[in-house]
Structure formats: C-alpha cells, structure tokens
C-alpha positions as CSV (number, residue, x, y, z in Angstrom):
1,X,-16.5,-18.9,5.2
2,X,-17.1,-16.4,8.0
3,X,-15.0,-13.3,8.5
4,X,-13.2,-14.9,11.5
5,X,-12.3,-18.0,9.5
6,X,-11.1,-16.0,6.5
7,X,-8.4,-14.3,8.7
8,X,-6.9,-17.5,9.8
9,X,-3.8,-19.0,8.2
10,X,-3.7,-22.6,7.1
11,X,-1.7,-23.7,10.2
12,X,-3.8,-21.6,12.7
13,X,-7.0,-23.1,11.4
14,X,-5.7,-26.7,12.0
15,X,-4.3,-25.9,15.4
16,X,-7.5,-24.4,16.6
17,X,-10.0,-26.8,15.1
18,X,-9.5,-29.7,17.6
19,X,-9.9,-27.3,20.6
20,X,-13.1,-25.8,19.0
21,X,-14.5,-29.3,18.4
22,X,-13.8,-30.2,22.1
23,X,-15.7,-27.1,23.2
24,X,-18.6,-28.1,21.0
25,X,-18.4,-31.5,22.6
26,X,-18.7,-30.1,26.1
27,X,-22.1,-28.8,25.1
28,X,-23.3,-32.4,25.0
29,X,-23.6,-32.5,28.8
30,X,-26.2,-29.7,29.0
31,X,-27.8,-31.0,25.8
32,X,-28.4,-34.4,27.4
33,X,-29.8,-32.8,30.6
34,X,-32.2,-30.6,28.6
35,X,-33.3,-33.5,26.4
36,X,-34.3,-35.5,29.5
37,X,-36.0,-32.5,31.0
38,X,-37.9,-31.8,27.8
39,X,-39.0,-35.4,27.4
40,X,-40.2,-35.4,31.1
41,X,-42.1,-32.1,30.5
42,X,-43.9,-33.5,27.5
43,X,-44.7,-36.7,29.3
44,X,-46.6,-34.7,31.9
45,X,-48.8,-32.8,29.4
46,X,-51.9,-34.7,30.6
47,X,-51.7,-32.6,33.8
48,X,-51.5,-28.9,34.4
49,X,-47.8,-29.3,35.5
50,X,-46.7,-30.4,32.0
51,X,-48.6,-27.5,30.3
52,X,-46.8,-25.1,32.6
53,X,-43.4,-26.8,32.3
54,X,-43.1,-27.2,28.6
55,X,-42.8,-23.5,27.5
56,X,-39.9,-22.5,29.8
57,X,-38.1,-25.7,29.1
58,X,-38.5,-25.3,25.4
59,X,-37.2,-21.7,25.6
60,X,-34.3,-22.9,27.7
61,X,-33.5,-25.5,25.0
62,X,-33.7,-22.8,22.3
63,X,-31.2,-20.7,24.2
64,X,-28.8,-23.6,24.2
65,X,-29.4,-24.4,20.6
66,X,-28.8,-20.7,19.7
67,X,-25.3,-21.1,21.3
68,X,-24.8,-24.1,18.9
69,X,-25.9,-21.9,16.0
70,X,-23.6,-19.1,17.0
71,X,-20.5,-21.3,17.5
72,X,-21.1,-23.3,14.3
73,X,-21.4,-20.0,12.3
74,X,-18.2,-18.6,13.8
75,X,-16.1,-21.8,13.6
76,X,-17.4,-23.5,10.5
77,X,-18.6,-20.6,8.3
78,X,-22.0,-22.3,8.1
79,X,-24.6,-19.7,8.9
80,X,-27.8,-21.2,10.5
81,X,-30.9,-19.0,10.7
82,X,-33.3,-19.3,13.7
83,X,-36.2,-21.4,12.4
84,X,-38.8,-20.6,15.0
85,X,-42.3,-19.5,14.0
86,X,-43.1,-15.8,14.8
87,X,-44.4,-15.2,18.3
88,X,-47.6,-13.0,18.8
89,X,-47.2,-9.4,19.8
90,X,-49.3,-9.9,22.9
91,X,-49.9,-13.0,25.0
92,X,-53.2,-13.6,26.7
93,X,-53.3,-13.6,30.5
94,X,-54.2,-16.5,32.7
95,X,-54.4,-20.1,32.0
96,X,-55.8,-19.5,28.5
97,X,-52.6,-17.6,27.6
98,X,-50.4,-20.5,29.0
99,X,-52.4,-23.0,27.0
100,X,-52.0,-21.0,23.8
101,X,-48.3,-20.7,24.4
102,X,-48.0,-24.4,25.0
103,X,-49.9,-25.2,21.8
104,X,-47.9,-22.7,19.8
105,X,-44.5,-24.0,21.0
106,X,-45.4,-27.7,20.8
107,X,-46.8,-27.3,17.3
108,X,-43.7,-25.6,16.0
109,X,-41.7,-28.2,14.0
110,X,-38.5,-26.5,15.1
111,X,-39.2,-27.6,18.7
112,X,-39.1,-31.2,17.8
113,X,-36.1,-30.7,15.6
114,X,-34.4,-29.2,18.6
115,X,-35.3,-32.2,20.7
116,X,-33.9,-34.5,18.0
117,X,-30.7,-32.4,18.0
118,X,-30.3,-32.6,21.8
119,X,-30.8,-36.4,21.7
120,X,-28.5,-37.1,18.7
121,X,-25.8,-34.5,19.0
122,X,-23.9,-36.0,22.0
123,X,-23.1,-39.0,19.7
124,X,-22.7,-37.2,16.4
125,X,-20.3,-34.5,17.9
126,X,-18.0,-37.2,19.2
127,X,-17.5,-38.7,15.7
128,X,-17.2,-35.3,13.9
129,X,-16.2,-32.0,15.6
130,X,-14.7,-33.5,18.8
131,X,-13.0,-36.5,17.3
132,X,-9.8,-34.5,16.3
133,X,-9.3,-33.4,19.9
134,X,-9.3,-36.9,21.2
135,X,-7.0,-38.0,18.4
136,X,-4.5,-35.3,19.4
137,X,-4.9,-36.2,23.1
138,X,-4.3,-39.8,22.3
139,X,-1.3,-38.9,20.3
140,X,0.1,-36.9,23.2
141,X,-0.6,-39.8,25.5
142,X,1.6,-42.0,23.3
143,X,4.4,-39.5,23.4
144,X,4.1,-39.4,27.2
145,X,4.3,-43.2,27.3
146,X,7.5,-43.1,25.2
147,X,8.9,-40.3,27.4
148,X,8.8,-42.3,30.6
149,X,5.1,-42.8,31.6
150,X,5.3,-46.3,30.1
151,X,8.0,-47.3,32.6
152,X,6.0,-45.9,35.5
153,X,3.0,-48.0,34.4
154,X,5.0,-51.2,34.1
155,X,6.9,-50.5,37.4
156,X,3.5,-50.2,39.2
157,X,2.5,-53.5,37.8
158,X,0.2,-52.1,35.2
159,X,-0.4,-53.6,31.8
160,X,-1.4,-51.3,28.9
161,X,-1.9,-51.3,25.2
162,X,-1.2,-48.3,23.1
163,X,-2.7,-49.0,19.7
164,X,-1.0,-52.2,18.7
165,X,2.0,-51.7,21.0
166,X,1.9,-53.7,24.2
167,X,3.2,-51.8,27.2
168,X,4.8,-54.3,29.6
169,X,7.9,-55.0,31.7
170,X,11.0,-54.0,29.9
171,X,9.1,-51.6,27.6
172,X,11.6,-48.8,28.2
173,X,14.5,-50.9,27.0
174,X,12.6,-52.1,23.8
175,X,13.7,-49.6,21.2
176,X,11.4,-51.0,18.6
177,X,8.3,-50.6,20.8
178,X,9.4,-47.1,21.8
179,X,9.9,-46.1,18.2
180,X,6.5,-47.6,17.3
181,X,4.8,-45.6,20.1
182,X,6.4,-42.3,19.0
183,X,5.5,-42.9,15.4
184,X,1.9,-44.0,16.3
185,X,1.5,-41.0,18.6
186,X,2.7,-38.6,15.9
187,X,0.3,-40.2,13.4
188,X,-2.6,-39.7,15.8
189,X,-1.7,-36.1,16.4
190,X,-1.2,-35.3,12.7
191,X,-4.5,-37.0,11.9
192,X,-6.3,-34.9,14.6
193,X,-4.8,-31.6,13.4
194,X,-5.3,-32.3,9.7
195,X,-8.8,-33.6,9.9
196,X,-10.0,-30.9,12.4
197,X,-11.3,-28.3,9.8
198,X,-12.8,-30.9,7.6
199,X,-14.7,-32.6,10.4
200,X,-15.9,-29.2,11.7
201,X,-17.3,-28.6,8.2
202,X,-19.1,-31.9,8.4
203,X,-20.5,-30.9,11.8
204,X,-21.6,-27.6,10.4
205,X,-23.6,-29.2,7.7
206,X,-25.1,-31.5,10.2
207,X,-26.2,-28.5,12.3
208,X,-27.6,-26.8,9.2
209,X,-29.6,-29.9,8.3
210,X,-31.3,-30.1,11.7
211,X,-31.2,-26.6,13.2
212,X,-32.0,-24.6,10.1
213,X,-35.5,-23.4,9.1
214,X,-38.1,-25.7,7.7
215,X,-40.1,-24.6,4.7
216,X,-43.1,-23.7,6.9
217,X,-41.0,-21.5,9.3
218,X,-39.0,-20.0,6.5
219,X,-42.2,-18.9,4.8
220,X,-43.7,-17.6,8.0
221,X,-40.5,-15.6,8.8
222,X,-40.4,-14.3,5.2
223,X,-44.0,-13.1,5.5
224,X,-43.3,-11.4,8.7
225,X,-40.2,-9.7,7.3
226,X,-42.1,-8.6,4.2
227,X,-44.9,-7.2,6.3
228,X,-42.5,-5.2,8.4
229,X,-40.4,-3.9,5.5
230,X,-43.5,-3.0,3.4
231,X,-45.0,-1.2,6.3
232,X,-41.8,0.8,6.8
233,X,-41.7,1.5,3.0
234,X,-45.3,2.9,3.2
235,X,-44.4,5.0,6.2
236,X,-41.2,6.3,4.5
237,X,-43.1,7.1,1.3
238,X,-45.7,9.0,3.3
239,X,-43.0,11.0,5.1
240,X,-41.3,11.7,1.8
241,X,-44.6,13.0,0.3
242,X,-45.1,15.2,3.4
243,X,-41.6,16.6,3.0
244,X,-42.2,17.4,-0.7
245,X,-45.5,19.1,0.1
246,X,-43.9,21.1,2.9
247,X,-41.0,22.2,0.7
248,X,-43.3,23.2,-2.2
249,X,-45.6,25.1,0.2
250,X,-42.8,26.9,2.0
251,X,-40.5,27.4,-0.9
252,X,-41.4,27.5,-4.6
253,X,-45.2,27.8,-4.1
254,X,-44.8,30.8,-1.8
255,X,-42.4,32.5,-4.2
256,X,-44.8,31.9,-7.2
257,X,-47.7,33.4,-5.2
258,X,-45.6,36.4,-4.3
259,X,-44.6,36.7,-8.0
260,X,-48.2,36.7,-9.1
261,X,-49.1,39.5,-6.6
262,X,-46.0,41.5,-7.8
263,X,-47.0,41.1,-11.4
264,X,-50.5,42.4,-10.5
265,X,-48.9,45.5,-8.9
266,X,-46.7,46.0,-12.0
267,X,-49.7,45.9,-14.2
268,X,-51.2,48.9,-12.3
269,X,-47.8,50.8,-12.2
270,X,-46.9,50.5,-15.9
271,X,-48.7,53.8,-16.9
272,X,-48.4,55.7,-13.6
273,X,-44.8,54.8,-12.5
274,X,-42.7,53.0,-15.1
275,X,-39.5,53.3,-13.0
276,X,-41.2,51.5,-10.1
277,X,-42.6,48.9,-12.4
278,X,-39.1,48.2,-13.8
279,X,-37.8,47.8,-10.3
280,X,-40.5,45.3,-9.4
281,X,-39.9,43.4,-12.7
282,X,-36.2,43.0,-11.7
283,X,-37.3,41.7,-8.3
284,X,-39.7,39.3,-9.9
285,X,-37.0,38.0,-12.2
286,X,-34.8,37.3,-9.2
287,X,-37.7,35.5,-7.4
288,X,-38.3,33.4,-10.5
289,X,-34.7,32.3,-10.6
290,X,-34.8,31.4,-6.9
291,X,-38.0,29.5,-7.4
292,X,-36.5,27.6,-10.3
293,X,-33.4,26.8,-8.2
294,X,-35.6,25.5,-5.3
295,X,-37.6,23.3,-7.7
296,X,-34.4,21.9,-9.1
297,X,-33.1,21.1,-5.6
298,X,-36.4,19.5,-4.8
299,X,-36.3,17.3,-7.9
300,X,-32.7,16.4,-7.1
301,X,-33.8,15.3,-3.7
302,X,-36.4,13.0,-5.2
303,X,-34.3,11.5,-7.9
304,X,-31.0,13.2,-8.9
305,X,-30.7,13.6,-12.7
306,X,-27.1,12.3,-12.6
307,X,-28.4,9.1,-11.0
308,X,-31.0,8.6,-13.7
309,X,-28.6,9.5,-16.6
310,X,-25.3,7.9,-15.4
311,X,-26.1,5.4,-12.7
312,X,-25.1,4.8,-9.1
313,X,-21.3,4.8,-9.7
314,X,-21.2,8.3,-11.3
315,X,-23.9,9.6,-9.0
316,X,-21.8,8.7,-5.9
317,X,-18.7,10.3,-7.6
318,X,-20.8,13.5,-8.0
319,X,-21.6,13.3,-4.3
320,X,-17.9,13.0,-3.5
321,X,-17.1,16.1,-5.5
322,X,-19.5,18.2,-3.5
323,X,-18.5,16.7,-0.1
324,X,-16.4,18.8,2.4
325,X,-14.2,15.7,3.2
326,X,-11.7,14.1,0.8
327,X,-13.7,11.2,-0.7
328,X,-12.2,8.5,-2.9
329,X,-14.7,6.4,-4.9
330,X,-13.9,3.1,-6.6
331,X,-16.8,1.6,-8.7
332,X,-16.4,-1.7,-10.6
333,X,-20.1,-2.3,-11.4
334,X,-20.5,-4.2,-14.8
335,X,-24.0,-2.8,-15.2
336,X,-26.8,-1.0,-13.5
337,X,-29.2,-2.2,-10.8
338,X,-32.9,-1.5,-11.1
339,X,-33.8,2.2,-10.6
340,X,-35.5,1.7,-7.1
341,X,-32.4,-0.2,-5.8
342,X,-30.1,2.5,-7.3
343,X,-32.1,5.2,-5.6
344,X,-32.1,3.5,-2.2
345,X,-28.4,2.9,-2.5
346,X,-27.7,6.5,-3.5
347,X,-29.6,8.1,-0.7
348,X,-28.1,5.6,1.8
349,X,-24.5,6.6,0.7
350,X,-25.5,10.2,0.9
351,X,-26.8,9.8,4.4
352,X,-23.6,8.0,5.5
353,X,-21.4,10.7,4.0
354,X,-23.5,13.4,5.8
355,X,-23.0,11.5,9.1
356,X,-19.3,11.2,8.5
357,X,-19.0,15.0,7.9
358,X,-21.1,15.8,11.0
359,X,-20.0,13.3,13.6
360,X,-17.0,11.2,12.7
361,X,-14.2,13.8,12.9
362,X,-12.7,12.1,9.7
363,X,-10.6,13.8,7.1
364,X,-10.9,11.1,4.4
365,X,-13.6,8.7,3.2
366,X,-13.2,5.7,0.9
367,X,-16.2,4.3,-1.0
368,X,-16.1,1.0,-2.8
369,X,-19.0,-0.2,-5.1
370,X,-19.0,-3.7,-6.5
371,X,-21.3,-6.5,-7.6
372,X,-20.7,-9.9,-6.1
373,X,-22.8,-13.1,-5.9
374,X,-26.0,-11.3,-6.8
375,X,-25.4,-8.5,-4.4
376,X,-24.7,-4.8,-4.9
377,X,-22.1,-4.3,-2.2
378,X,-21.1,-0.8,-1.0
379,X,-18.5,-0.2,1.6
380,X,-17.9,3.2,3.1
381,X,-14.9,3.7,5.3
382,X,-13.7,6.8,7.1
383,X,-10.7,7.5,9.2
384,X,-12.6,9.2,12.1
385,X,-12.7,8.5,15.8
386,X,-15.3,5.6,15.5
387,X,-17.9,4.8,18.1
388,X,-20.8,4.9,15.7
389,X,-23.8,2.8,16.7
390,X,-27.1,1.6,15.3
391,X,-28.9,2.2,18.6
392,X,-31.0,5.2,19.7
393,X,-32.8,5.8,16.4
394,X,-29.8,7.2,14.6
395,X,-29.6,8.0,10.9
396,X,-28.0,4.6,10.3
397,X,-31.1,2.9,11.6
398,X,-33.1,4.8,9.0
399,X,-30.7,3.7,6.3
400,X,-31.2,0.1,7.5
401,X,-34.9,0.5,7.2
402,X,-34.7,2.0,3.8
403,X,-32.6,-0.8,2.3
404,X,-34.5,-3.4,4.2
405,X,-37.4,-2.7,1.8
406,X,-35.3,-4.4,-0.8
407,X,-34.1,-7.2,1.6
408,X,-30.8,-5.3,2.0
409,X,-28.7,-5.5,5.1
410,X,-26.4,-3.0,6.8
411,X,-23.3,-4.0,8.7
412,X,-21.4,-1.6,11.0
413,X,-17.9,-1.9,12.4
414,X,-16.9,1.2,14.3
415,X,-14.6,0.5,17.3
416,X,-13.6,3.4,19.5
417,X,-10.7,5.2,17.9
418,X,-11.9,4.2,14.4
419,X,-12.0,3.5,11.6
420,X,-15.7,3.3,10.9
421,X,-16.7,0.8,8.2
422,X,-20.3,0.7,6.9
423,X,-21.2,-2.1,4.5
424,X,-24.4,-2.2,2.5
425,X,-25.6,-5.3,0.6
426,X,-28.7,-5.2,-1.6
427,X,-29.8,-8.2,-3.7
428,X,-30.4,-7.2,-7.3
429,X,-29.8,-8.0,-10.9
430,X,-27.7,-5.8,-13.1
431,X,-28.7,-4.7,-16.6
432,X,-26.2,-4.3,-19.4
433,X,-24.7,-0.8,-19.6
434,X,-26.0,-0.5,-23.1
435,X,-29.6,-1.0,-22.1
436,X,-29.4,0.8,-18.7
437,X,-32.5,2.8,-17.9
438,X,-32.2,6.5,-18.7
C-alpha cells in the first residue's frame, strides 16, 4: 500500500473510496474524446496530415494516462511504471524527423495498449472504481424518497420504482413501503462504502495489467537505466582515482620526498655537526608520523577498516561517535550486505551526516538501519529547519547517483520548518554474520 493509504483509518478509507472512484470515472470523458481523436489520426496515416497528427495526439494520450497511473498509485497502492520505449536524445529536423517520430511512437506497443485502455476504461471503471459512488448516490436517493421526495413525485403525477418498491399515490402513508425504501437505501449505501476499497483494488490491478510495461519496454528501460548508472559509476571511479592521486601527491608523497632529502642532509652532517643531525632526525621522525597519519586517513576514505571488520551497522555507529551533532543509531540487520553495497551505503550516510552538520541547523540526528523485503533500508532524520532539495547539483544528488549504481533509490522529505527525512533503499542479499566478509 502507498504511504497515503497507510495513514488512513479503516473508516476513512471506506468513506473516501467512493468519491475517489467517481473522480476516476470522470476521466472517462476525456478518455473517450482522446480515443476518437487517436483513431481518427491513425485513419489518416495515408496522408501527410495523419503522420503529423499522430505524434502530438499520442503524447496527449500519454499525458492523460499518466494521470491515471498517478491516481491509481495514490489511491490503490498499485504502482504502475511508465512503459514507453526510450526516446532518442536528438530528433532529426524536417519531414524525416517527423516520419521517424511517427514510426517510433506507432511501433511502441505501449501506444496501442494506451488506446485499448482509452476505449475500454469508460466501461470498466463504471463496474469497478466508480460503482460504489453510484451505489451510495442511489442509497441517498432512496432516503430522500422516504423523507418526502416520494410524495412530491406522486403529487406531480409521476410514477417511480425504487428497487422493488413502487412509488405511487398514497406512498407517504404506506409505512411498509416507507420502511422498505429506508432499508433498501441503507443497504445500497452500506454496499457502496464497504465495497469501495475492494473495487478500487480491482481497478488498480486492471490498470497495472494494461498500463504497465511490456517485456520489451521493460528490457529497453532496464538497458537505459544500466547504461546511465554504469556510466556514472565509471565517472565516479575516475574522480575517486584522481582524488587519491592528488592526495598522495600533495600529502604523503611530498612528505616522503622531503624526508629523503632530509636524510641525505643528515648523512653529510653526522661527522661535521652531530647536533644538527639529531635535530633533523627529530624533524624527520615527526614528518614520518604525519605521513603515516595521512596515509591512514587516505585508506579510511577509500574503505574504512571498521567497515571491513565490523560491517555497516558498527561503521555508522563509529561515524556517529565522531559527529559534532548528537546522533542516535539503531541497527537491526541480521547479516551483512555485499562489500560494494556496504561501502556505498556507508559513504552515503557519511555525506548525509555532513550535510546535516553544515546546512540543517539540527541538534539531533536519528539513523535507522534495517533489512526488509530484500532491501537495505536506511532512514536518516534530523530536527533541523528543513528545506533540503535534490535540485541544483547538491550533495544529495551525488548520493542518489552513487546508490543508483546498485539500483538503489533515495527519497527526501524535507518540508520548511523540518524535520528532514532521507531514506535510502538498496536491493541486496545479506550474508550470515558468521561468514561475513572480513
């Protein structure tokens, strides 16, 4: 179920379901109009007009179907991915570009599935998602009849049936018919409210069946995603290598070169000026200690020893101990992820904690690590002023790219005034603690 649905009570879910179904039913009107327009466009493909008309109409239909996907995801908990084949980075100009665009869109199986949806949904939605609304409305009409509307109808000479109850002259004085109308109206309303969530779920599965990706489009989208994430992984690795080379050149390497020169000077001063030689030896010893410290920091930045020895849970706890804010860590991992996933998760948490210290204005941070449904799920919450964003090339965008290499996702919730909640999910398998990699 989606987050919106999870927050609803049993009663609220049933009260809202009929209204949501009615709103989905209203989409049937633009759906019917677009289906007619789409069929008309394809019927004109023998002329230039049809070739020019089809692409914009298809894109308009996709925009409407995206609304369906969004509402179905929010109201039924059934998440439907966009199934369309990837579009080229650049389109050709002129008629050749228009022709290629027409061919690409018309050869995409999702285009025809969208058309089938637009044609069939006005009927399907009436018998699924929208039906509870009409049951409730019919029940209210029955209560209105029993409350006096029945007398108005009969006084005006009308003749009406409500279910199996015949509304006629003298209806208002017939207690049996009045009672039957009230009972029948109540039954219709109860049926509408009680069946609403269930019929919304049925409608969600119908949407997933027709609006979800085909195997062809799923494979194409997967290939595109892997191409992008692997390219980003290569770029990140190259940047990391450049950083290591720069740190070695500017830090430990420079100190080691200076130490070599100093040792050469000491060799010449041993006989002539032993006191000066001893002073240079002391400086060299201090330089060697600093070089060793820089090398350890460099190694810790590549793969911290505590991460290799103790795993992601204890490594994050070690980060918390050295952090300027008050950080509380809860880890309930039953095992250890693969080392690359652990490393990506560790540095992602480290970056989030750094951002919290620099920008959030927070005083406390809570970190929760758990493993659920094949996912390493990490939630970092701070009590800062909020307003964090993934836009503008921020550090969070870099984290998203880092974990994207492992098909991970990052979710951010940071309203103005706080709190900021960053959730990371990385698919992985856990090894037994007894055989965790060392």
